[in-house]
Residue frames as qw, qx, qy, qz and C-alpha x, y, z in Angstrom:
[[0.555, -0.322, -0.451, 0.620, 4.75, -23.39, 7.09],
 [0.102, -0.328, -0.076, 0.936, 4.82, -19.72, 6.17],
 [0.386, 0.707, 0.529, -0.267, 1.81, -17.98, 4.92],
 [0.506, 0.419, 0.333, 0.677, 2.00, -16.40, 1.37],
 [0.127, -0.527, -0.141, 0.828, 2.61, -12.60, 1.45],
 [0.475, 0.779, 0.386, -0.133, 0.38, -10.61, -0.84],
 [0.624, 0.073, 0.293, 0.721, 2.81, -9.82, -3.81],
 [0.164, 0.783, 0.275, 0.533, 1.04, -6.62, -4.50],
 [0.393, -0.909, 0.021, -0.138, 1.66, -5.23, -1.07],
 [0.866, -0.257, 0.080, 0.422, 5.09, -6.78, -0.95],
 [0.508, 0.558, 0.084, 0.650, 6.36, -3.95, -2.97],
 [0.408, -0.248, -0.361, 0.801, 7.96, -1.25, -0.91],
 [0.099, -0.039, -0.107, -0.989, 6.22, 1.73, -2.43],
 [0.485, -0.348, -0.598, -0.534, 2.82, 0.02, -2.71],
 [0.574, -0.351, -0.629, 0.389, 3.19, -1.07, 0.89],
 [0.232, -0.167, -0.261, 0.922, 4.00, 2.58, 1.88],
 [0.264, -0.179, -0.386, -0.866, 1.06, 3.93, 0.01],
 [0.604, -0.431, -0.604, -0.291, -1.44, 1.67, 1.70],
 [0.515, -0.277, -0.550, 0.596, 0.24, 2.17, 5.07],
 [0.022, -0.002, -0.088, 0.996, -0.26, 5.90, 4.73],
 [0.443, -0.233, -0.403, -0.766, -3.90, 5.57, 3.58],
 [0.525, -0.369, -0.763, 0.072, -4.83, 3.06, 6.43],
 [0.325, -0.416, -0.501, 0.685, -4.50, 5.89, 9.00],
 [0.069, 0.277, -0.045, -0.958, -6.22, 8.61, 6.93],
 [0.552, 0.525, 0.480, -0.435, -9.51, 9.13, 5.47],
 [0.728, 0.617, 0.193, 0.228, -7.87, 10.26, 2.10],
 [0.460, -0.589, 0.271, 0.607, -4.68, 11.76, 0.78],
 [0.494, 0.837, -0.072, -0.226, -3.75, 13.89, -2.20],
 [0.873, 0.409, -0.058, 0.260, -1.02, 12.79, -4.68],
 [0.302, 0.744, -0.354, 0.479, 1.41, 15.36, -3.64],
 [0.593, -0.613, 0.368, -0.370, 1.23, 14.39, 0.02],
 [0.979, -0.027, 0.200, 0.011, 1.75, 10.75, -0.78],
 [0.707, 0.586, -0.157, 0.363, 4.60, 11.65, -3.12],
 [0.072, -0.806, 0.359, -0.465, 6.18, 13.79, -0.40],
 [0.724, -0.484, 0.412, -0.270, 5.85, 11.15, 2.39],
 [0.960, 0.042, 0.259, 0.099, 7.19, 8.25, 0.23],
 [0.214, -0.722, 0.430, 0.498, 9.80, 10.15, -1.67],
 [0.617, 0.273, 0.684, 0.277, 8.76, 8.51, -4.83],
 [0.057, -0.114, 0.428, 0.895, 8.97, 10.06, -8.26],
 [0.559, 0.275, 0.102, -0.775, 5.66, 11.22, -9.77],
 [0.603, 0.310, -0.592, -0.435, 5.87, 8.73, -12.56],
 [0.333, 0.070, -0.932, 0.122, 6.64, 5.73, -10.38],
 [0.226, 0.153, 0.666, -0.694, 4.07, 6.60, -7.76],
 [0.598, 0.267, -0.117, -0.747, 1.34, 7.03, -10.60],
 [0.525, 0.215, -0.797, -0.208, 2.24, 3.49, -11.79],
 [0.191, 0.020, -0.888, 0.418, 1.98, 2.05, -8.35],
 [0.372, 0.225, 0.408, -0.803, -1.31, 3.86, -7.43],
 [0.616, 0.263, -0.434, -0.603, -2.76, 2.45, -10.75],
 [0.434, 0.087, -0.897, 0.020, -1.87, -1.10, -9.70],
 [0.005, 0.114, 0.762, -0.638, -3.42, -0.58, -6.31],
 [0.487, 0.268, 0.104, -0.825, -6.50, 0.86, -7.88],
 [0.605, 0.215, -0.622, -0.448, -6.87, -1.92, -10.47],
 [0.335, -0.002, -0.913, 0.233, -6.69, -4.53, -7.56],
 [0.447, -0.654, -0.462, -0.397, -9.41, -2.70, -5.83],
 [0.633, -0.282, -0.468, 0.548, -7.27, -1.80, -2.82],
 [0.125, -0.394, -0.148, 0.898, -7.55, 1.97, -3.23],
 [0.366, 0.780, 0.504, 0.064, -10.01, 4.39, -4.91],
 [0.398, -0.142, 0.165, 0.891, -8.70, 7.13, -7.03],
 [0.185, 0.842, 0.480, -0.163, -10.67, 10.29, -7.62],
 [0.424, -0.028, 0.210, 0.881, -9.36, 12.87, -10.12],
 [0.088, 0.887, 0.451, -0.038, -10.59, 16.38, -10.31],
 [0.377, 0.482, -0.024, 0.791, -9.42, 19.94, -10.61],
 [0.316, -0.740, -0.310, 0.506, -8.86, 22.62, -7.91],
 [0.089, 0.789, -0.163, -0.585, -9.17, 25.63, -10.14],
 [0.649, 0.621, -0.375, -0.230, -6.95, 24.85, -13.10],
 [0.053, 0.573, -0.812, 0.099, -4.78, 22.41, -11.26],
 [0.741, -0.104, -0.605, -0.272, -5.40, 18.71, -11.41],
 [0.402, -0.468, 0.596, -0.515, -6.05, 16.92, -8.07],
 [0.683, 0.055, -0.708, -0.169, -5.72, 13.31, -7.44],
 [0.537, -0.452, 0.417, -0.578, -7.29, 11.99, -4.25],
 [0.524, 0.104, -0.845, -0.028, -6.70, 8.44, -2.97],
 [0.633, -0.372, 0.328, -0.595, -8.69, 6.47, -0.47],
 [0.017, -0.174, 0.984, -0.028, -8.26, 2.93, 0.89],
 [0.665, -0.153, -0.404, -0.609, -11.19, 0.55, 0.24],
 [0.802, -0.385, 0.285, -0.357, -12.52, -2.03, 2.52],
 [0.965, 0.204, -0.047, 0.158, -10.76, -4.72, 0.38],
 [0.467, 0.618, -0.391, 0.498, -7.51, -2.80, 0.68],
 [0.446, -0.609, 0.433, -0.493, -7.96, -2.43, 4.52],
 [0.967, -0.109, 0.164, -0.159, -8.55, -6.27, 4.59],
 [0.815, 0.429, -0.243, 0.303, -5.51, -7.06, 2.33],
 [0.130, 0.707, -0.443, 0.536, -3.38, -4.81, 4.51],
 [0.637, -0.495, 0.391, -0.442, -4.51, -6.43, 7.74],
 [0.991, 0.103, 0.080, -0.041, -3.98, -9.93, 6.25],
 [0.589, 0.632, -0.330, 0.380, -0.45, -8.85, 5.14],
 [0.154, -0.677, 0.469, -0.547, 0.44, -7.69, 8.58],
 [0.842, -0.316, 0.290, -0.327, -0.97, -10.79, 10.20],
 [0.954, 0.249, -0.069, 0.151, 1.00, -13.05, 7.87],
 [0.441, 0.661, -0.414, 0.443, 4.15, -11.04, 8.36],
 [0.413, -0.632, 0.457, -0.470, 3.85, -11.29, 12.17],
 [0.984, -0.081, 0.111, -0.113, 3.55, -15.06, 11.77],
 [0.734, 0.500, -0.308, 0.340, 7.08, -15.03, 10.17],
 [0.011, -0.687, 0.425, -0.589, 8.34, -13.21, 13.18],
 [0.734, -0.438, 0.285, -0.434, 7.00, -15.86, 15.61],
 [0.942, 0.180, -0.275, 0.065, 8.86, -18.76, 14.10],
 [0.543, -0.732, 0.409, 0.049, 11.47, -19.85, 16.57],
 [0.473, 0.630, -0.601, -0.138, 14.68, -20.94, 15.05],
 [0.965, -0.233, 0.107, -0.055, 15.77, -24.55, 15.46],
 [0.472, -0.534, 0.600, 0.362, 19.23, -26.04, 15.57],
 [0.631, 0.590, -0.360, -0.352, 20.52, -26.31, 12.02],
 [0.992, 0.050, 0.100, 0.064, 21.73, -29.73, 10.94],
 [0.270, -0.769, 0.505, 0.286, 25.50, -30.22, 10.96]]
């Protein structure tokens, strides 16, 4: 009756990262960290999981001597997010029935 929710996106932090990237061309690590309120270590782990799944691309470079991590959503990540939202909406459309007594 209920569609399966993507377990990768069902994590609060990973969902927040993908939600941010959906509306942006790209975002730097400090911006994502600030917006999500995550610790650098936890965010790094979650970004790696999203990257391994092919949901985001991660580009590491340097700005001067400072490291710069740039994240972009992939077409696969966009599709996964859209499917997740669609599945979640179907949960909200279910009308409660009378419970058995």
